[in-house]
C-alpha positions in Angstrom: 121.4 103.4 98.4 121.7 107.1 97.8 123.5 108.4 100.9 122.0 110.9 103.3 121.9 114.3 101.8 120.8 116.0 105.0 117.7 118.0 106.0 114.2 116.9 106.8 113.0 117.8 103.4 115.7 115.9 101.7 117.1 116.5 98.2 115.0 114.2 96.1 116.8 115.3 92.9 119.8 113.3 93.8 117.6 110.2 93.9 115.8 110.8 90.7 118.0 112.7 88.3 120.0 109.6 87.3 116.9 107.5 86.8 115.6 109.1 83.6 111.9 109.2 83.8 109.4 111.8 85.0 111.2 113.2 88.0 110.0 113.0 91.6 106.3 113.1 90.8 106.4 109.6 89.3 107.8 108.0 92.4 105.7 106.0 94.8 105.2 107.3 98.4 103.5 105.9 101.4 100.1 107.5 101.4 100.3 111.1 102.7 104.1 110.8 102.9 106.6 113.3 101.3 109.5 111.0 100.6 109.6 108.5 97.7 110.0 104.9 99.0 112.1 101.9 98.1 111.0 98.4 97.7 111.9 97.5 101.3 109.3 100.0 102.5 106.8 98.7 99.9 107.4 95.1 101.1 107.0 96.0 104.7 103.8 97.8 104.0 102.1 95.1 101.9 103.0 92.4 104.4 102.1 94.5 107.5 98.6 93.1 107.8 96.4 90.3 106.5 93.9 92.5 104.8 96.3 94.6 102.7 95.6 92.6 99.6 91.9 93.1 100.0 91.9 96.9 100.2 92.7 99.4 97.4 96.4 99.9 96.8 95.7 103.7 97.1 94.8 103.2 100.8 98.5 102.5 101.4 100.4 104.3 98.6 100.4 107.4 96.4 101.7 106.4 93.0 101.5 107.3 89.3 99.3 105.4 86.9 98.7 106.2 83.3 95.3 107.4 82.3 94.7 104.3 80.2 96.1 100.8 80.4 98.6 100.0 77.7 97.2 97.5 75.2 99.6 94.8 74.1 100.4 94.6 70.4 100.5 90.8 70.4 98.2 88.1 71.8 101.2 86.5 73.6 101.5 89.7 75.6 97.8 89.8 76.7 97.6 90.0 80.4 94.4 89.6 82.4 95.1 91.6 85.5 92.5 93.3 87.7 92.7 97.0 88.2 93.8 96.1 91.8 96.7 94.1 90.5 97.7 96.8 88.0 97.7 99.3 90.8 100.0 97.1 92.9 102.4 96.8 89.9 102.4 100.5 89.3 103.1 101.2 93.0 106.0 98.8 93.0 107.4 100.0 89.7 107.4 103.6 91.1 109.7 102.7 94.0 113.0 104.6 93.4 115.1 101.5 93.5 112.9 99.7 91.0 112.4 102.5 88.5 110.2 100.4 86.1 113.0 97.8 85.6 112.0 94.2 86.4 115.6 93.3 87.0 115.7 95.6 90.0 112.9 93.8 91.9 114.1 91.7 94.9 113.0 88.1 95.1 111.3 88.6 98.5 109.2 91.4 96.9 108.1 89.1 94.0 107.2 86.3 96.5 105.1 88.8 98.5 103.4 90.2 95.4 102.4 86.6 94.6 101.1 85.9 98.1 99.3 89.3 98.6 98.1 90.1 95.1 98.3 86.8 93.2 100.8 88.1 90.7 103.1 85.3 89.5 106.4 85.3 87.6 104.7 85.1 84.2 102.4 88.1 85.0 105.5 90.1 86.1 107.3 89.3 82.9 104.3 90.2 80.7 103.5 93.4 82.6 107.0 94.7 82.1 107.2 93.4 78.5 104.0 95.4 77.7 105.6 98.6 79.0 108.5 98.2 76.6 111.4 99.5 78.6 113.7 97.2 76.6 116.8 99.1 75.4 117.9 96.3 73.0 114.6 96.5 71.1 115.0 100.2 70.5 118.4 99.7 68.9 117.2 97.2 66.3 116.0 98.8 63.0 112.4 98.1 62.1 111.8 95.7 59.2 109.9 97.1 56.3 106.7 95.2 55.4 106.9 95.8 51.6 110.7 95.4 51.3 110.2 92.6 48.7 107.7 94.6 46.6 108.7 96.3 43.3 108.6 99.8 44.6 106.7 102.8 43.3 106.7 101.6 39.6 104.0 99.1 40.5 101.4 101.5 41.5 101.7 104.4 39.1 98.6 106.6 38.7 97.6 108.8 35.8 
């Protein structure tokens, strides 16, 4: 956890400055609430009543979602999620102790996401893969497509 920094307003910068990302505005809150939530609060909310999974995620949470869904680059990454399921994933990803990293998600939360929203392990993996927060991939140099070609001498123009 992040220790109690005092005051009713709370100093949110202490919870977000080390996360890298878009600051406090990107964090999930209980609808109408001022404080960003963690996945324990997320879990308690989605398991609080039977009809949670039937109602819009925005009835329960304020969360950030990109204007457009990210299209995967490869067929193996294609993920058929409903808007409702995407909303649940964005709301969870915005919890300050998840911060868009799949490895931070507790097992109980994954189980609840499967029970409430029908999102299984494979869907989780693909959803996070499609968002490309994979540091090891960024370090690898990109392969050139025409590396085997003869270079500029092949296509000289007059």
